[in-house]
C-alpha positions in Angstrom: 1.9 17.8 -10.8 4.8 18.7 -13.3 7.9 17.3 -13.5 9.7 19.8 -11.4 7.1 19.4 -8.5 7.3 15.6 -8.6 11.3 16.1 -8.5 11.1 18.4 -5.5 8.6 15.8 -3.5 11.1 12.8 -4.8 14.4 14.8 -3.5 12.5 15.9 -0.2 12.0 12.3 1.1 8.5 12.8 0.4 8.4 9.7 -1.7 7.9 7.1 1.2 4.7 5.8 2.4 4.3 3.8 5.5 1.8 1.2 5.1 0.5 -0.9 7.6 -2.0 -4.1 7.0 -4.2 -5.4 9.8 -7.7 -7.3 9.9 -6.5 -10.2 7.6 -4.9 -13.6 7.6 -1.5 -13.7 7.2 -1.4 -15.1 3.6 -3.5 -12.0 2.5 -0.9 -9.5 4.2 1.9 -11.7 2.2 -0.3 -11.2 -1.1 -0.6 -7.5 -0.4 3.0 -7.0 0.2 3.9 -8.9 -2.7 1.8 -7.0 -4.9 3.4 -3.7 -3.4 6.8 -5.0 -4.2 5.9 -5.8 -7.7 4.4 -2.4 -8.4 6.9 -0.3 -6.1 10.1 -0.4 -4.1 9.6 -1.7 -0.5 11.8 -2.2 2.7 10.3 -5.9 2.4 12.1 -8.6 0.4 10.1 -10.5 -2.0 10.2 -13.7 0.0 9.9 -11.8 3.4 6.1 -12.7 4.0 4.4 -11.7 7.3 4.0 -14.4 9.8 1.3 -15.6 12.0 1.6 -14.3 15.4 0.7 -15.9 18.6 -1.8 -14.5 20.8 -5.1 -12.9 20.9 -4.6 -9.3 20.1 -4.4 -7.4 16.7 -1.5 -8.1 14.3 -0.3 -5.5 12.2 2.2 -5.9 9.6 4.1 -3.0 8.1 6.4 -1.7 5.5 7.9 1.5 4.1 7.2 1.9 0.3 9.2 4.0 -2.2 6.8 5.6 -4.5 9.5 7.7 -6.4 9.1 5.7 -9.6 6.1 5.2 -11.7 4.1 2.1 -10.8 5.1 -0.9 -12.6 2.2 -3.0 -14.3 1.4 -6.2 -12.6 -1.6 -8.6 -12.8 -4.5 -8.3 -10.3 -4.1 -10.5 -7.0 -6.3 -12.6 -5.1 -7.4 -12.0 -1.4 -9.2 -14.5 0.6 -11.1 -11.9 2.5 -10.9 -7.9 2.6 -7.7 -6.3 4.0 -7.2 -3.0 6.0 -4.6 -0.9 4.6 -3.6 2.2 6.3 -1.3 4.7 4.2 0.7 7.2 6.1 3.1 9.9 3.9 2.8 13.2 2.0 -0.3 13.8 0.0 1.1 13.0 -3.5 2.8 9.9 -2.2 -0.1 8.3 -0.9 -2.0 9.1 -3.8 0.3 7.4 -6.1 0.4 4.4 -4.0 -3.3 4.1 -3.9 -3.4 4.2 -7.2 -0.6 1.4 -7.6 -2.9 -0.5 -5.2 -5.9 0.3 -7.5 -4.4 -1.5 -10.1 -4.0 -4.7 -8.3 -6.9 -4.9 -6.1 -10.3 -3.2 -5.8 -9.6 0.0 -3.6 -12.3 1.8 -1.1 -11.4 4.2 0.8 -12.8 4.3 4.2 -11.2 7.1 6.1 -8.7 9.7 6.1 -6.9 12.4 8.2 -5.1 15.2 6.7 -2.3 17.2 8.3 -0.5 20.2 6.9 2.2 17.9 5.1 0.9 14.5 5.4 -2.1 12.3 5.0 -3.1 9.1 6.5 -5.8 7.0 4.2 -7.4 3.8 5.5 -8.4 1.8 2.6 -10.3 -1.6 2.2 -8.8 -3.9 -0.6 -10.4 -6.9 -1.9 -10.0 -8.8 -5.0 -10.8 -7.0 -8.3 -13.9 -8.4 -9.7 -12.9 -10.0 -13.3 -14.9 -9.6 -16.6 -17.1 -12.5 -17.6 
C-alpha cells in the first residue's frame, strides 16, 4: 500500500479495529489489552483491565483499537494459556493489527470471514517462544 492509499484508509475511519477477547482468564485478557495499548492506541486506558465476571456464561472483553499509526515496538508478553482474539475491521486495518500482535505474541489464524469492505479474523494468541 502506498502513502496515498494508507492516508485514504485512515481518513475514512477504516483504521479502527474491533477486538474481542474470549476463552481466557481475566489476567490474560489484561495482558492482551495492555499489549494492544503498548503497540497502538485503544479506547481502553492502560489501567482499565478486564474484570472477572460472575456466572457460568462465556465472558467477552472488547476494545476498539486505532491502527492509523505504525505499531510501536514492545517486548513480548507472557500468557498463562492460549487466548482467542477476534478482529473485525477493514482489510488493511486488520492486517496491521495482526502484525502488531505478532510482534508481542505467537499468532495463529484459526478462521476468517471476508466481506466487501471488512473482514473478521479469529486468532489464537500464545506466548512467543524465546531463543535458548
